[in-house]
C-alpha positions as CSV (number, residue, x, y, z in Angstrom):
1,M,-32.4,-186.8,72.1
2,P,-30.1,-183.7,71.1
3,A,-30.6,-180.8,73.1
4,S,-32.5,-178.2,71.7
5,G,-31.5,-175.0,71.2
6,P,-30.9,-172.3,68.5
7,A,-29.3,-174.1,65.1
8,K,-26.6,-172.4,63.8
9,L,-25.4,-171.6,60.3
10,L,-22.6,-173.4,58.3
11,V,-22.0,-170.3,56.3
12,D,-22.1,-166.7,58.0
13,P,-24.6,-164.5,55.8
14,R,-22.1,-161.4,55.5
15,Q,-20.2,-163.8,53.4
16,L,-22.7,-164.3,50.6
17,S,-23.4,-161.5,47.5
18,Y,-26.4,-162.2,45.5
19,E,-26.1,-161.0,41.4
20,R,-28.5,-161.3,38.7
21,I,-28.3,-163.7,36.4
22,P,-29.3,-163.0,32.7
23,R,-32.4,-164.3,31.4
24,D,-31.1,-166.1,28.4
25,S,-28.8,-167.8,30.8
26,L,-32.0,-169.1,32.1
27,Q,-33.7,-170.1,29.3
28,N,-30.0,-172.4,27.9
29,N,-29.8,-174.0,31.4
30,R,-32.8,-174.4,33.6
31,N,-30.0,-176.1,36.6
32,L,-27.9,-173.0,37.2
33,P,-28.1,-172.3,40.6
34,L,-30.5,-169.0,41.5
35,L,-27.7,-167.7,44.0
36,R,-24.0,-167.6,43.5
37,T,-22.2,-167.2,46.5
38,G,-18.3,-165.5,46.7
39,H,-17.1,-162.3,46.8
40,Q,-19.7,-159.4,45.4
41,Q,-19.9,-158.3,41.8
42,P,-20.6,-155.0,40.7
43,T,-24.7,-155.0,39.4
44,T,-24.5,-153.9,35.6
45,F,-27.5,-152.3,34.0
46,P,-28.9,-151.9,30.6
47,P,-27.7,-149.4,28.5
48,V,-29.5,-145.9,28.5
49,D,-31.9,-145.8,25.4
50,T,-31.3,-142.3,24.5
51,V,-33.1,-142.1,21.4
52,F,-35.6,-143.1,23.5
53,I,-35.6,-140.6,26.1
54,I,-35.3,-137.7,23.3
55,V,-38.4,-138.5,21.3
56,S,-40.1,-139.3,23.9
57,A,-39.4,-135.8,25.1
58,L,-40.4,-134.4,21.7
59,K,-43.5,-135.7,21.9
60,I,-44.6,-134.9,25.1
61,F,-43.6,-131.1,24.2
62,G,-44.5,-131.0,20.7
63,F,-48.5,-133.0,21.1
64,T,-49.2,-130.9,24.3
65,F,-47.4,-127.5,23.9
66,L,-47.4,-127.4,20.1
67,V,-51.2,-129.1,19.6
68,I,-53.3,-129.5,22.2
69,L,-52.8,-126.0,24.1
70,P,-53.1,-124.1,20.3
71,L,-56.0,-126.8,20.1
72,V,-57.4,-125.3,23.4
73,A,-57.0,-121.9,23.0
74,Y,-58.4,-121.8,19.1
75,S,-61.2,-124.3,20.5
76,T,-62.7,-121.0,22.8
77,Y,-62.4,-118.8,19.8
78,A,-64.4,-121.5,17.8
79,E,-67.1,-121.3,20.5
80,R,-67.5,-117.6,20.0
81,R,-67.5,-117.5,16.3
82,V,-69.7,-120.3,16.0
83,C,-72.0,-119.3,18.7
84,A,-72.1,-116.1,16.8
85,I,-73.0,-117.0,14.0
86,I,-76.1,-119.8,15.0
87,Q,-77.1,-115.8,17.3
88,D,-77.1,-114.2,13.7
89,R,-74.4,-111.8,15.3
90,V,-70.5,-111.2,14.5
91,G,-68.9,-112.3,16.9
92,P,-65.0,-111.8,17.8
93,N,-63.5,-110.2,15.0
94,R,-61.3,-107.4,15.6
95,V,-58.3,-108.4,17.8
96,G,-55.1,-108.7,15.4
97,L,-51.6,-107.8,15.5
98,P,-50.8,-103.7,15.9
99,T,-48.6,-102.5,13.1
100,T,-50.3,-98.7,13.6
101,L,-47.8,-99.1,16.1
102,L,-45.2,-99.7,13.7
103,G,-46.1,-96.5,11.5
104,F,-48.8,-99.0,9.3
105,K,-52.0,-97.0,7.9
106,K,-54.4,-100.5,9.3
107,D,-53.8,-102.9,11.9
108,L,-53.8,-106.7,10.6
109,K,-57.0,-107.9,12.4
110,F,-57.1,-111.7,10.6
111,F,-60.6,-112.0,11.6
112,G,-60.2,-111.9,14.9
113,L,-57.2,-115.0,15.8
114,V,-55.6,-113.3,17.7
115,Q,-58.8,-113.1,19.9
116,P,-57.5,-116.3,22.0
117,L,-54.2,-114.9,22.5
118,A,-55.3,-111.1,24.4
119,D,-57.7,-113.9,26.7
120,G,-54.6,-115.1,28.0
121,L,-52.3,-112.2,28.8
122,K,-55.7,-110.8,30.1
123,G,-56.1,-113.9,32.4
124,L,-52.0,-113.5,33.4
125,F,-51.9,-109.6,34.3
126,K,-56.1,-109.7,36.3
127,E,-55.5,-109.0,40.0
128,D,-55.3,-112.6,41.6
129,F,-57.8,-111.8,44.1
130,T,-58.0,-114.4,46.8
131,P,-61.0,-113.8,49.2
132,A,-60.9,-114.3,52.5
133,H,-63.3,-116.3,53.6
134,V,-61.9,-119.1,51.4
135,R,-59.9,-122.4,52.4
136,K,-56.8,-121.3,50.9
137,A,-54.6,-124.1,50.5
138,F,-57.5,-126.2,48.9
139,Y,-58.9,-123.2,46.7
140,W,-55.4,-123.1,45.1
141,M,-55.4,-126.3,44.8
142,A,-58.9,-127.0,42.8
143,P,-57.9,-125.4,39.7
144,A,-54.6,-127.4,39.2
145,F,-57.0,-131.0,40.3
146,T,-59.0,-129.9,37.6
147,A,-57.2,-129.5,34.9
148,A,-54.0,-131.7,34.8
149,P,-56.1,-134.8,33.9
150,A,-56.9,-134.2,31.6
151,F,-54.2,-133.4,30.2
152,I,-52.5,-136.2,31.2
153,T,-54.6,-138.7,29.6
154,L,-54.2,-137.5,26.8
155,C,-50.6,-139.9,26.6
156,V,-52.5,-142.4,26.0
157,I,-54.0,-141.5,22.5
158,P,-52.4,-142.6,19.7
159,F,-52.2,-139.7,17.3
160,G,-50.8,-141.5,13.7
161,S,-49.2,-144.9,12.8
162,A,-45.3,-145.2,13.6
163,V,-42.9,-143.2,11.3
164,T,-39.9,-143.9,10.6
165,L,-36.6,-142.0,10.6
166,F,-33.0,-142.1,10.6
167,G,-33.9,-145.8,10.6
168,H,-35.3,-145.5,14.2
169,E,-39.6,-146.3,14.0
170,I,-41.7,-144.0,16.6
171,Q,-45.1,-144.9,17.7
172,M,-46.7,-141.7,17.1
173,V,-48.1,-142.1,20.7
174,I,-46.9,-140.8,24.6
175,A,-47.3,-144.2,26.1
176,D,-48.6,-147.4,24.4
177,I,-50.1,-149.5,26.6
178,G,-52.7,-152.5,26.5
179,V,-54.8,-150.7,29.2
180,G,-55.8,-147.3,27.4
181,P,-59.5,-146.7,28.3
182,L,-59.1,-148.0,31.6
183,F,-56.0,-145.6,32.2
184,I,-58.1,-142.5,30.8
185,F,-61.5,-143.2,33.3
186,A,-59.2,-143.8,35.6
187,I,-57.6,-140.4,35.5
188,A,-60.1,-138.5,33.8
189,S,-61.9,-139.8,36.9
190,L,-59.9,-137.3,39.3
191,S,-61.3,-134.2,37.9
192,V,-64.4,-134.3,40.5
193,Y,-61.8,-134.0,43.5
194,G,-60.7,-130.6,41.9
195,I,-64.4,-129.1,41.1
196,T,-66.0,-130.1,44.4
197,L,-62.5,-129.0,46.2
198,A,-63.3,-126.1,44.2
199,G,-66.8,-125.6,45.7
200,W,-66.3,-127.0,49.3
201,A,-63.0,-124.0,49.7
202,S,-65.2,-121.5,48.3
203,N,-67.1,-121.4,51.3
204,S,-69.9,-120.3,50.3
205,K,-73.0,-122.1,49.4
206,Y,-73.6,-121.4,45.8
207,P,-70.0,-122.8,44.9
208,F,-70.7,-125.7,47.4
209,L,-74.0,-126.2,45.6
210,G,-72.4,-127.0,42.2
211,G,-69.6,-128.6,43.9
212,V,-72.0,-131.3,44.9
213,R,-73.8,-131.4,41.7
214,S,-70.8,-131.7,39.7
215,C,-70.0,-134.8,41.8
216,A,-73.4,-136.1,41.6
217,Q,-73.2,-135.7,37.8
218,M,-69.6,-137.4,36.9
219,I,-70.0,-140.3,39.2
220,S,-73.6,-141.1,37.7
221,Y,-72.7,-140.8,33.9
222,E,-68.6,-142.7,35.5
223,I,-70.9,-145.4,35.5
224,S,-72.8,-145.3,31.9
225,L,-69.6,-144.3,30.4
226,G,-67.2,-147.6,31.6
227,L,-70.5,-149.8,30.5
228,S,-70.8,-148.5,27.2
229,L,-67.3,-149.6,26.2
230,I,-67.6,-152.9,27.1
231,P,-69.3,-154.2,24.3
232,I,-65.9,-152.3,21.7
233,L,-63.7,-154.3,23.3
234,L,-65.9,-157.9,23.8
235,F,-65.6,-157.1,19.1
236,F,-61.9,-155.8,20.1
237,G,-60.5,-158.5,22.5
238,K,-57.7,-156.0,23.2
239,L,-57.2,-152.8,25.5
240,N,-54.7,-150.9,23.8
241,L,-55.6,-148.0,20.9
242,T,-52.8,-148.2,18.9
243,D,-54.2,-151.8,18.4
244,I,-58.3,-150.9,18.0
245,V,-57.1,-148.2,15.4
246,T,-54.7,-150.6,13.2
247,H,-57.6,-153.1,13.1
248,Q,-60.2,-150.7,11.7
249,A,-57.8,-149.6,9.5
250,T,-58.1,-152.3,7.8
251,N,-61.2,-153.7,8.9
252,G,-63.7,-150.7,8.6
253,W,-63.7,-148.0,10.9
254,L,-66.8,-149.3,14.0
255,L,-69.5,-147.2,12.9
256,L,-68.8,-147.5,9.1
257,P,-67.5,-150.6,8.1
258,L,-67.3,-150.1,4.1
259,W,-64.0,-152.3,3.8
260,N,-62.1,-154.8,5.0
261,E,-58.2,-157.1,3.7
262,N,-61.0,-157.9,1.1
263,G,-61.8,-155.6,-0.6
264,T,-65.1,-153.0,-0.3
265,V,-68.8,-153.4,-0.5
266,I,-68.6,-154.0,-4.1
267,H,-66.4,-156.9,-3.6
268,E,-67.8,-160.6,-3.0
269,G,-64.9,-161.0,-1.5
270,Y,-65.8,-158.3,2.0
271,W,-69.3,-160.0,2.8
272,Q,-67.4,-163.3,3.0
273,S,-65.5,-162.2,6.5
274,S,-68.2,-158.8,6.9
275,G,-71.4,-159.9,7.7
276,Y,-71.2,-160.2,11.5
277,Q,-69.5,-156.5,11.8
278,W,-72.8,-155.5,10.3
279,L,-74.6,-157.4,12.9
280,L,-72.4,-155.5,15.5
281,L,-73.8,-152.5,14.4
282,L,-76.9,-152.2,16.3
283,P,-75.1,-152.0,19.8
284,M,-72.2,-149.9,18.5
285,G,-74.7,-147.5,17.9
286,I,-75.9,-147.7,20.9
287,S,-72.9,-148.0,22.8
288,F,-71.8,-144.7,20.8
289,F,-75.1,-142.6,21.6
290,V,-74.8,-143.5,25.4
291,F,-70.8,-142.7,25.6
292,T,-71.2,-139.3,23.3
293,T,-73.9,-138.4,25.4
294,S,-72.0,-139.0,28.8
295,I,-69.2,-137.4,27.8
296,F,-71.0,-134.1,27.6
297,A,-72.1,-134.4,31.2
298,E,-68.8,-135.3,32.3
299,T,-67.6,-132.3,30.8
300,N,-70.4,-130.4,32.1
301,R,-71.3,-129.5,28.2
302,M,-74.6,-128.1,27.4
303,P,-77.3,-129.3,28.2
304,F,-75.2,-130.6,31.5
305,D,-73.5,-127.8,32.3
306,L,-75.6,-128.1,36.0
307,P,-72.9,-127.6,38.2
308,E,-72.1,-123.6,36.4
309,C,-75.3,-123.1,35.1
310,E,-75.9,-119.2,35.4
311,T,-79.7,-118.6,35.8
312,E,-79.4,-120.8,39.5
313,L,-75.6,-120.1,40.7
314,V,-74.3,-117.2,39.7
315,G,-71.3,-119.4,38.1
316,G,-71.0,-122.6,40.1
317,Y,-68.2,-124.3,41.4
318,H,-65.8,-121.2,40.0
319,T,-67.9,-118.0,41.4
320,E,-65.0,-117.3,43.5
321,Y,-62.1,-117.8,41.1
322,S,-60.7,-114.8,39.1
323,S,-57.3,-114.3,36.7
324,M,-55.8,-117.4,36.0
325,K,-57.2,-119.5,38.5
326,F,-60.1,-119.1,36.6
327,A,-59.3,-119.8,33.4
328,L,-56.9,-123.0,34.6
329,F,-61.1,-124.0,35.2
330,F,-61.8,-122.9,31.3
331,M,-58.6,-124.8,29.8
332,G,-59.6,-128.1,32.4
333,E,-63.2,-128.0,30.5
334,Y,-61.9,-127.7,26.9
335,A,-59.0,-129.7,27.6
336,A,-61.8,-132.5,28.6
337,M,-63.7,-131.9,25.7
338,I,-60.7,-132.6,23.6
339,V,-60.0,-135.5,25.0
340,G,-63.5,-136.9,24.5
341,S,-63.4,-136.0,20.8
342,T,-60.0,-138.1,20.7
343,L,-61.1,-140.7,22.4
344,I,-65.1,-140.6,20.2
345,V,-62.2,-140.5,17.4
346,T,-59.8,-143.3,17.9
347,I,-62.9,-145.8,19.1
348,F,-65.4,-145.3,16.5
349,F,-64.0,-143.5,14.0
350,G,-60.7,-145.2,13.2
351,G,-58.5,-142.6,15.5
352,W,-56.0,-141.9,12.9
353,S,-57.2,-143.9,9.7
354,L,-58.2,-142.0,6.7
355,G,-60.5,-144.9,6.2
356,F,-62.3,-146.6,3.0
357,G,-59.1,-148.7,1.8
358,L,-57.0,-145.1,1.4
359,D,-54.4,-146.3,3.6
360,A,-53.4,-149.6,1.7
361,A,-53.5,-148.2,-1.1
362,L,-51.8,-145.0,-1.1
363,L,-49.6,-145.1,2.5
364,Q,-47.9,-148.7,2.6
365,T,-45.9,-150.5,0.4
366,G,-46.0,-153.7,-1.2
367,G,-44.6,-155.2,2.0
368,G,-47.1,-154.0,4.4
369,D,-44.7,-151.8,5.8
370,W,-46.3,-147.6,6.2
371,K,-44.2,-145.2,4.5
372,W,-41.6,-143.0,6.0
373,Y,-44.9,-140.3,5.5
374,A,-47.7,-142.2,6.6
375,G,-47.8,-140.8,10.5
376,F,-47.6,-137.7,9.3
377,I,-50.8,-137.7,7.0
378,H,-52.2,-139.7,9.6
379,M,-51.6,-136.6,12.1
380,G,-53.5,-134.4,9.6
381,A,-56.8,-137.2,9.1
382,F,-56.9,-137.4,13.3
383,L,-56.6,-133.4,14.0
384,A,-59.5,-133.0,11.5
385,K,-61.3,-136.0,12.7
386,T,-60.7,-134.3,16.5
387,I,-61.8,-130.2,14.7
388,A,-64.8,-132.3,13.7
389,F,-65.8,-133.2,16.7
390,I,-65.3,-130.5,18.8
391,L,-67.3,-128.2,16.2
392,F,-70.1,-130.7,16.9
393,F,-69.8,-130.2,20.8
394,I,-70.0,-126.4,20.0
395,W,-72.9,-126.9,17.7
396,V,-75.1,-129.4,20.7
397,R,-74.2,-126.4,22.8
398,W,-76.1,-123.5,21.7
399,T,-78.9,-125.5,20.2
400,V,-80.2,-128.1,23.1
401,P,-81.6,-126.1,26.2
402,R,-80.3,-126.9,29.8
403,F,-82.0,-129.9,31.5
404,R,-83.8,-130.0,34.5
405,Y,-81.3,-131.6,37.9
406,D,-83.6,-134.2,37.9
407,Q,-84.1,-135.0,34.5
408,L,-80.1,-134.9,34.5
409,M,-79.7,-137.9,37.2
410,K,-82.8,-139.8,35.3
411,L,-81.3,-139.9,32.4
412,G,-77.7,-141.5,33.5
413,W,-79.7,-143.5,36.6
414,V,-82.8,-144.8,35.0
415,V,-82.2,-144.8,31.1
416,F,-79.1,-144.7,29.9
417,F,-77.6,-147.6,33.0
418,E,-80.5,-150.0,31.4
419,L,-79.4,-149.4,28.1
420,A,-75.9,-150.1,28.8
421,L,-76.6,-152.8,30.6
422,F,-78.6,-154.0,28.2
423,N,-76.2,-152.8,25.0
424,I,-73.5,-155.4,26.7
425,F,-76.1,-158.6,26.9
426,L,-77.3,-157.7,23.4
427,A,-73.4,-157.4,22.1
428,A,-72.3,-160.6,24.0
429,L,-74.9,-162.9,22.2
430,I,-74.4,-161.5,18.7
431,I,-70.4,-162.2,19.3
432,A,-71.3,-165.8,20.4
433,A,-74.4,-166.7,18.0
434,P,-70.9,-167.9,15.5
435,H,-70.2,-170.3,18.6
436,I,-72.9,-171.5,20.3
437,G,-74.4,-171.8,16.2
438,F,-77.4,-170.1,14.6
439,L,-81.0,-172.6,16.1
440,N,-78.9,-172.1,20.0
441,T,-79.1,-168.2,19.7
442,L,-82.4,-168.2,18.2
443,L,-84.6,-170.6,20.3
444,F,-82.6,-169.7,23.4
445,G,-80.5,-166.9,23.2
446,F,-83.0,-164.1,22.2
447,P,-86.0,-165.0,24.5
448,S,-83.2,-164.9,27.3
449,L,-82.8,-161.9,26.1
450,T,-86.3,-160.6,26.0
451,V,-87.1,-161.8,29.0
452,I,-84.3,-159.5,30.5
453,A,-85.2,-156.5,28.7
454,A,-88.7,-157.2,30.2
455,L,-87.1,-157.4,33.8
456,M,-84.9,-154.3,33.9
457,F,-88.6,-152.7,31.9
458,F,-91.0,-153.4,34.9
459,I,-88.2,-152.5,37.5
460,T,-87.4,-149.7,36.6
461,K,-90.8,-148.7,36.1
462,A,-91.5,-150.2,39.6
463,N,-88.7,-148.2,41.2
464,E,-90.0,-145.3,39.4
465,D,-93.7,-145.0,40.1
466,K,-92.4,-145.8,44.0
467,R,-90.7,-141.8,44.2
468,R,-93.4,-140.4,42.6
469,V,-96.2,-141.2,45.3
470,K,-92.9,-140.8,48.1
471,I,-93.3,-136.8,45.8
472,T,-96.4,-136.5,45.9
């Protein structure tokens, strides 16, 4: 036997160099070696797509600074004006352009539309006071952690159809990724850290209680929020928000399936392929109700504003904040409300789609492509729907009274969690019915669903009875 010892290399590794082989070459010749030896060759990179970089920067700047930030500012103005109308008051109607400083006889008031600008300037020039007893590093970081996630999640929301300019097709979405809803949930959930840090870093009892409340509330309703979205994803079979909106533009909005590619409800061809979608209106309606209510809780809006309720906690987690740090919390709340509105519009009401067959009739060419100006009209439709839901948020805030905290948690864990879970089984059964047959659905599917619902009800009721016994 030869003596054992270290193996000798036949080739010096320092003389080897590696370079990438183009994908096309590998597909054309499967027998090519993966490594090439010899002298080192310079690695070539694909050319930089300058147009893509410029367009992406313009979309980020335009959508964030020209649309969302003004929308945040004027949401505060709309809130004050709407609540004034509900409470039979006047509201902000004085702040305008001070033209008397330029020699004119009267100022231009513009119905108080300059009020958000005045509020912003006031926040900038107020004293930036930091109490001595706070944990300063976390105290300063908390407002940014609250506001930033809301703006980041907006990058995956499609706000219009593709626009063709100078021969380039531009998607009206900043980041067209295939997991849009998951990205939104992942990033939006980070805002709880900012609120919790604000309460803890303030080193005061009322902010601390507000931070703990917010942490428990947002985690509780994130579960219902995610579960309520599963039936929608089962129906569409995809997670790309652009594809979801495009499907609704062709086949009817999720909650208004009044048209499809074969016509509207008055056409015979419509009913040949649309009866299945009408059966899904029940689970989709339940998802809409749970999802919308959970958005209210996630954004700490009335009637779920327990983390900052003034009757119990002074100001809650932002009691110790002032100046622009407080304004960042305020901005984060309204930005989260806008994100929730855009998400509801995108998933349930067709996003940028005009609806009712108008997209295909007015904005498409004979070949099925969008006309060059269609994207801009779709952006206007998307903005109008979003504003309508923002007004809905405001209307609910000034109409519905605040919940008690035990009612809030019971609604999230006892009602919405079980309802959203049951809704998943219901939607899955309706979607699977054409594949397993009507008879099997009737004999096995619905009885099994009834048993599941009964078990969930009795288990919940038993746990609730035990809780009441412990309290008494």
